[in-house]
N, C-alpha and C positions, 0 to 999 in steps of 0.2 A: 144668471146665477149658477153655483156648482151644487149639484145634488151630493150631499154629505152624506146621505143614507149608504152609498153603496162606493167602493172603489172603482177606479177606472175597466177593472178586471171582472166587475159585477158582484164581487164579495162584500159583504160588511165589513166596516172597520173592524178592527180588534179593539176590546176596551184597554185603556192604556193603565197600568200601574207603576205608581213608585214605591218600589220596596227600601224600607230604611232598615237595615240589619247590620250589628256589628260583627255577629257569629260567623265564622265563616261557612262552617257546616249546614247550618240555617239556612243561610242567605243563598248559597249555592243550592240548597236542595229545594227550597220553596221556589225561587227563581224558576227553576227548571219544571216543576210542578205546574204552577201557574201558567208558563210559556207551552205546556203539554195540553191544557185546558183552553187554550186558545186566546191569551193575554199577552201584549205586549209590554214587557216588564223593563222599567229602568231599576238598575241595583246601584245606591249608595251605601257607604258604610257610618255615617255619621250624620247628626241633624245639621251640620254647616253645610255640608254637601247637599243634604236635601234641599234645604233654602235656597242655595244657589239654583240646584235645576228649577226648583218652582220660579227662581225671578227670570230665568234665562229661556224655558221652554214653554208650550201651551199648558194648561194644568191638565194632569192626568184626570183619568175618570174615578179613580180608585188609589190613596194614598195607604199602604200598610206600614205602621213604624213600629218598632220594639218600644217600650217605654225605657229602658236603660240604655243610653247610648254614652258614647265615649266622652263627649260634649254635651250638646244640650239633649234634654232628653225628650221623650215622645211627645209628652203633652206641651211642649214649647212649640215642636214642629207642627201639631194639628193646632193651636191657637196662632198661629203665624199663616198656616196654609188655609185656615177657614177666610181667609180675606181674597183669597181668589175668585176671579171672577172669569169664566162660570165656576161654581165651587165644586170641589171635589169631594168624595164619599171617604171619609177618613176611619179607618180602624186600628185601634192600639191593641199590639200583642204582647203580652206578658206574662211570665212567672209569678208574678207578685200578685197578692191579694189585694184588690184594691175596692173591695166591696165597702169599705170605710169611706171611702172616697166618692161613692156613685152619684152623690148629689150634685159635686162639681164635674162630672163627666161632660156634661152637656155644655158648660161653661168652657171647657178647653176646647169645644169643637168636633168632638168625638162623636161618631156616629154607632160605633160597636166597639164592645172590646171582647178580644180573645183570650183564652188562657192558653199557655203552653202547658203539656202538649199540646200544638194545634190539632183541632179535628179537621182535617181537610175536607171532608163532606159537609161540614158546617159553613166553613170561610165559601166553599165554590157555590153552595145554594145561596148565601146571602149574596155575593157578588153577580150572582145570576138570576137572582127574584125579580120580577116582573117590576120595572119601573125605579130601580135603583141605579141605572147607569145615567149619566147626567145627559140630559136631551139638549141642553143648549150647547154642548161641547161636539154632539152630534150634528143637531142641526143649528149652526150660527147664523143669527141675522144678518 
């Protein structure tokens, strides 16, 4: 049996993030920042591309999706991603006030909502908090 806690070089695997963002500047800046914090980042521009990645690759540890996308919205990406096994942690990033929809957030399969402008320290703290990464993805049986 393979030990998934460490890579062959002795390092722990980097948590994987699927970033779904259509804004060019935001996408480039956030992906670079997340990579600098030690995450392996896959970037897509829209919801359809996100769902294709989720169907063809192992589930990422985290999905960060913008609410407003050119095709599907982030809620639909979250609803479909919630069916993944093992489950990913899902964050919705938005410039819109969705407080009126707070009761529905759990139904969408969203773990966190981050408002724009994004507080990077808050995001990184959530992603690095003990127990938030997907243990099944790190230690498959």
